[in-house]
KEZALO-684366 format. One record per residue: residue in three letters; x, y, z of N, C-alpha, C in turn. Coordinates in steps of 0.2 Angstrom, whole numbers, plus 5000, padded with zeros to 4 digits. Layout:
% residues N
ALAXYZXYZXYZ...
This chain:
% residues 246
MET621956145418621856205418621256215413ALA620756245415620056265412619956335412VAL619956345405619956415402619456425398SER619056475395618756485390618756525384ASN619456565385619556615379620356635382LEU620556665377621356685378621456725383SER621056775385621256815390621256795398GLU620856735399620756695405621456635404LEU621656625399622256575398622856635400TRP622756695396623456735399623356745407ARG622856755409622756755416623156715420GLU622956645417623256595420623956585422ILE624256605416624956595413625356645418THR624956705419625556755421625356775430ILE624756755432624656745440625156695444ALA625456725450625856705452625456655457GLN625656595457625556525464625856555471PRO625456515475625556505482626356495481ILE626856535486627556495488627356425491GLN627856385487627856315489628256295497PRO627956255500628356235506629056205506ARG629456225511629956205511630156135509TRP629956085512630056025511629955995502LEU629556035500629456005492629956045488VAL630256085489630856135487631456085488LEU631456075495632156045495632055965491THR631555925493631555865490631655855483ALA631455915479631455905471632255935471GLY632555975476633355975473633755915476SER633555875480633855825481633655765476VAL633155745473632955715468633555745461ALA633455795461633855825455634655805456LEU634655815462635555805464635655725463ALA635255685465635455605464635355595457THR634855625453634955615444635555625442VAL635755675443636455695441637055675444SER637055645450637555615452637655525451TYR637055505450636855415449637055425440ARG637555385439637755385433637155355427PRO636955305427636455275424635755325423ALA635655365429634955425427635355475423TRP635755485423636255545422636255525414ARG636255465412636455445405635855475402VAL635255465404634555485401634355555403ALA634455575408634255655410634655695406ARG635355675404635755725401635455755394ASN635055715392634655735385634355825386ALA634055805392633755875393634355945394VAL634955935396635555975396635755985391THR635755945385635955965380635555995376ILE634855985376634356035372634556105373ALA634556105381634756175383635356205382HIS635956165381636756185379636556195371GLU636156155367636156175361635756235359GLY635156235363634756315363634956375364GLY635656375368635956405372636356445365HIS636756385361637056405355636656445351ALA636056415348635556445343635356505347ILE635356525351634956595354635656645353ALA636156635356636656665353636856685348ALA636856635342636856635336636356685333LEU635756675336635256725332635356795334ILE635256805341635456885345636156905340THR636756885340637256935335637056915329GLY636456905326636356905319636656865315ARG636956805316637156735312636556715309ARG636756665304636156635301636156565305LEU635556545307635556485311635256435306SER635756375304635556325299635256265302GLY635256235308635056175311635356155316ILE634956125322635256075328635056015325ARG635555975328635555925328635655885336LEU635355845338635455815345635455725344HIS635855695347636055645346635955585353ALA635755525351635755485356636155475362ASP636955485360637455485365637555545369THR636855595368636855655371637255705369SER637655695364637955755361637455795355GLY637855835353637255875349637755925345ILE637555965340637956015336637356065334THR637456125334637156175332637656225325VAL637156215319637556255314637456325312SER637756375311637556445311638156465305TYR637956505303638356545297638356625298GLY639056655295639256705296639856715301LYS640156785301641156775301641256735306PRO641656705303642056635307642656665313TYR642456745314642756765320642356825323GLY642556855329642156905331641656895337PHE641456955339640856945343640456885343GLY640256885337639656845337639756775336MET640356755335640656685334640756685341VAL641156715345641256705352640856685356LEU640256735357639556725360639356655360THR639356645353638856585351639156525354ALA639956535353640356475355640356465364ALA640256515365640356525374639656515377CYS639156515374638356505378638256415377GLY638456395375638256315376638456275382TYR639056295386639156255392638656305397VAL638656365397638256385401637556415402ALA637356385395636556395395636156345399PRO636356295400635656245406635756285412SER636356315415636256355421636056405422LEU636156435415635656515414634956515414PHE634756455411634156445409634056425417GLY634156385420634056375427633956425431LEU634356475431634356525434633756595433GLY633556575427633156605424632356585427GLY632356515428631756475429631856495438ALA632356495442632356505449632056565451ALA632156625446632056675447631256695447LEU630856655441630156655440629856605446LEU630156555449629956535453629856555462GLY630456595462630556625468629956695468ARG629656705463629056755463628456715463GLY628456645463627756615461627556595455HIS627956605450627656605443627856535440ILE627456475442627556415441627356405434THR626656435433626456415427626756455421ALA626856505422627256545417627856515415LEU628356485419628856445418628856375414LEU628256355416628056295413627956305404TRP627556355403627356385397627856415394GLY628256435397628856465393629356395392CYS629456375395629856305392629356265386VAL628756265387628356225379628556285374GLY628456345374628756395368629256405367LEU629956375370630556385370630656305365LEU630456255367630556195366630156185358ALA629556235358629256235351629556255346LEU629756315348630256355343630856305341MET631056285345631656235344631556185338LEU630856165340630756105335630856125327LEU630756185327630956215319631556205317MET632056205322632656205317632856135318LEU632756095321632956025322633155985315ARG633555955312633655925308633855855308ASN633655815314633655735314633255705317PHE632955645318632455615321632355605327PHE633055585331633055585337633155645340GLY633355715337633255775341632455785341LEU631955785334631355795335631055755339LEU631255695342630855655346631055665353SER631755695355631855695361631455765364VAL631455835359631355875360630455895361LEU630155845355629455845357629155805362ALA629655755365629355725371629455765377THR629955795376629955855382629455905381GLY629355915378628955985377628155965378VAL627855905376627455855377627255845385LEU627755835388627755835394627755875399ALA627955925398628056005401627256035399PHE626956035393626256035391625756015394VAL625755935395625355905399625255915406VAL625955935410625855945417625556015417SER625756055413625556125414624656125412TRP624556075409623856085408623256045412TYR623555995413623055935417623255925423ALA623955955426624255905433624055965437ASP623655935444623555995449624056045451ALA624056075454624456135457625156085459ARG624856065466625556035469626156005463VAL625855965460626155915454626555955450GLN626156025448626556065442627156105447ALA626956115454627556145457628056085457ALA627956025458628555985460628855965455PHE628655975447628955955442629256025441ALA629056085441629456145440629956155444TYR629956135450630556145454631056085453LEU630856025452631455985449631655995442ALA631256025438631656035432632056095434VAL632056155437632356205438633056185442TRP632956145447633556125451634056075446PHE633656045442634055985437634456035433LEU634256085430634556145424635056165429LEU635056185436635456205439636156175440LEU635956105443636356055444636656005439GLY636256015434636555975429636956015424GLY637056075424637356115421638056115422VAL638256095428638856095432639356035430ARG639055985428639355925429639755925421PRO639355935416639755925410640255965408VAL640256025413640856085413641556025416PHE641455985419641955945423642055885417GLU641555865416641755805410642155845404LEU642055885404642455915397643255935399GLN643255965404643855945407644355875408TRP643855835409644155775409644355745403GLN643855765399644055725391644655775388ARG644655825391645255875387645955845390ARG645955835395646455805399646655745395GLY646155705394646555635390646355655385GLY646455715380646455725372645855695368LYS645255685373644855665370644355715366ALA644355775369643855835365644555875362PRO644855875356645255945355644855985350ASN644155975349643856035345643256055350SER643456055358642856065361642756155362ASP642156165365641856235363642356285367ALA642756245372643356295376643956305371ASP644156245367644556225363644556295358GLN644056295354643656335349643756405351LEU643556415358643656505360644256505363GLY644756465362645356485363645756495357LYS645456465351645756495345645456565343LEU644756585345644456625342644856685346THR644956675352645156745357645856725359ARG646256685357647056685359647156675366LEU646456665371646556645377646756565378PRO646856555383646956475386646356455385ALA646156375382645556365383645356325391GLY645956315395645856315401645456365404LEU645656415403645356475406644556495405TRP644456455398643656475396643356405401VAL643656355402643456285407643256325413PHE643856385415643656405422643056455420VAL642956495417642456545417641856485416PHE641756435412641156395413641056365420VAL641656355423641456325430641156375437VAL641456455434641156515437640456515438VAL640256515431639556535429639056475432THR639256415431638856375434638656355441LEU639356365443639256355451638956415453GLY639256465452638756535453637956545453SER637856495448637156505446636656465450VAL637156405452636756355458636756395465VAL637356435466637256475473636756515472LEU636656565468636056625465635456585466GLY635356535463634656505459634356475466GLY635056445470634756395476634556455482HIS634756505480634656575486634056585485TRP633756595478633156615477632656575477LEU632856505477632356445477632156435485VAL632556445489632556415494632156455501PRO632556525501632256555507631556575505ASP631256575500630556595497629956545501ALA630356475502629856415504629856435511PHE630156475516629956485521629456545522HIS629156575517628656605519627956575517ASN627456605521626856565521626356605516THR626456675516625956715511626156715504ALA625656715500625656725493625156735490THR625256755485624656765480624256715479THR623556705478623356645476622756665470HIS622456615468622056625462621356665465
């Protein structure tokens, strides 16, 4: 990206790029699905889902007026977000509820942008959100993983050509959409085995007096619904040959 002033940078970020060919969109989706399905790849890539998960907790906490203390991300792909405020009520419920659905909702937002050709805006939005998240991280692994993810997104957005940027953006969005589903089913498997007694769903059960299993069902509906709607936004636009160009 070659810009000489802030107005040119803003134009590059906000202008719509040409709609990408169907083969690129579907290939990115296939690679994302393979990454989510293949356990060795998933163990590494799941860190990106954890970043989105904890980011969802953090955003919900800030929106509802809770005081965000910090975020920790661990090498085993677990994480924790600490906020202070009332231990009950709408703010606490929303904060607890937003973790498992956040990757899918971020992916859905990304699909909306890509469906309108805003590839660069998506990449810079990711960089901005990751930069803000850096301020709240409280452990070295968390800093390293978020910094590495942010640097990768920045390098692609600044130095890569348009086709590489598009492939990276579609892969990232497909991964968030598809990768948001698997942790929900993993959560239920762990709960059945008694390995997650303090999961988000169980905390929500205590906060709302609704069955924790019902909250897992809500997570399933939101994540699978995001895949369906996000896929609808991503794939049909790939059939069109007309788009705004630079």
